[in-house]
N, C-alpha and C positions, 0 to 999 in steps of 0.2 A: 450480311449487314445486321441481322437480328441478333447474332451472337455478340457483336460489338456493342449494340445498345444494351443488351443484358449485362455485359461486363461493366459498362459505365454505371448503370443503375446499381449494381452490386457494390461497386467501389464507393459510390456516393453514400449508400446506406451504411457501409462499414465505417466510413470516415465519420459520418454523423453520429453513429452509435458509439464509436470509440471516443470521439471528442466529448460526448456528454458524460462519459465515465471518468474523464481526466480533469477533475476540478477539486479544489480544496473543500468546498461545501459537501460534496459527496464523500470526500476523504474524512471529514469530521464525523459523518454518520458511521462510517466504518470504524473509525477510532473509538467512538463511544461504545460501539457494539463489541469490539474485539480487544481493545487495548486498555481502556480506562480502568478496568477492574484491577489491573496491576500498576499501570503507569499513572493512574489518577486522571481525573477529568481535565486538569490543566497540564498534564504531561510531566509533572514534577516528581514522579516516582512514589506517590503517596496514595495509591489506590487501596481500596478496602481489603484486598487479598494479601497485601504486603505483610500484614501481621502474622500470616500463616506460612510465609515463605522462608526458606533457609538461605536464600541468596538475596543480595540487595538488588533493587530494581532501579535502573538508571533514570536520571532526570533527563527527559528528552528535550527540554527547553534550552539546554546548554550545548547542543551538538555543534552548532556553528562556532560558538566561543571556543570550544575545545579543538576546533579545526581552523585556527587563525582567522576567524570571522566568516569563513565560507561554509555554507551548509553542505555536508558530504552526501549529496543526492545519490550517487551511485552506490556508496556503501550502505546507505539506508535501504535502498531498493533490494540490495543483495541480502541484507539481514531479514527483511520482511519475507522475501520469497524463498529463503533457505539456501541460497548459493554461498553465503558467507559462512565460514567455519568457526565463527565466534562461539565460545563455550555457552554464552548466554542464549544464543539462538539454537544451537544443537543440543543444549541441555534442557533447562527448565522452561525456556520460552518456546511457545508453539511456533511451528513453521506454517506460515499462512499461504504459501504459494499454491498448495493443493486445495486449501479451503476456498480460495477465490477462483477455483477452476470451473465454476458453474458455466453452463453453456449460454451463449449469446442468443439473441432473437433471430439471428441469421442462420444458425445451425450449420456451421461449417467449422472445420478444425482451425482454419486460419483466423476466422472471426472470433472463435473462442479464445485463442491465444491473445489476440488484441484486446479482447474484453477483460481477460484476467490481468494483463499487464496494465490496462487502463485503471482498473480498481486499485492495484498496488501503487501505481503512480499517483493516483488521487490521495491515497493515504500519505504518501511521502510529501506531496504538496502541502497537506494539512500540517504535518510535522514541521515542515519548513516555516509555516506561518506562526508556529508557537515559539520560535526562537527569540531569546531575550537580547 
């Protein structure tokens, strides 16, 4: 019986921790820290580093418009974590899947994966909120 109680407590703590990582406000913090330098504070591709880059930086505020009005959530997630083979991601744009791989407070491999995916999802939610 004590194992069942421990599993319930662990599941609840994982759920609470993962849910706190999956929100647009947290995503905005991540965006400002890792993305705004190139994509600009407003996501329009006008960050301060664009003057030094040899490739154009996409305007992230038009992703839904370019996709018939629907935000391409899965594609965005894959671009951020490096699963998409777009040249922009595999070339000059950093792959953030590994960067967001810090460990969670629970210290288990399963919790770490949930935490990393929650951070990437939060960033994607924030990008979704930038759509025109």
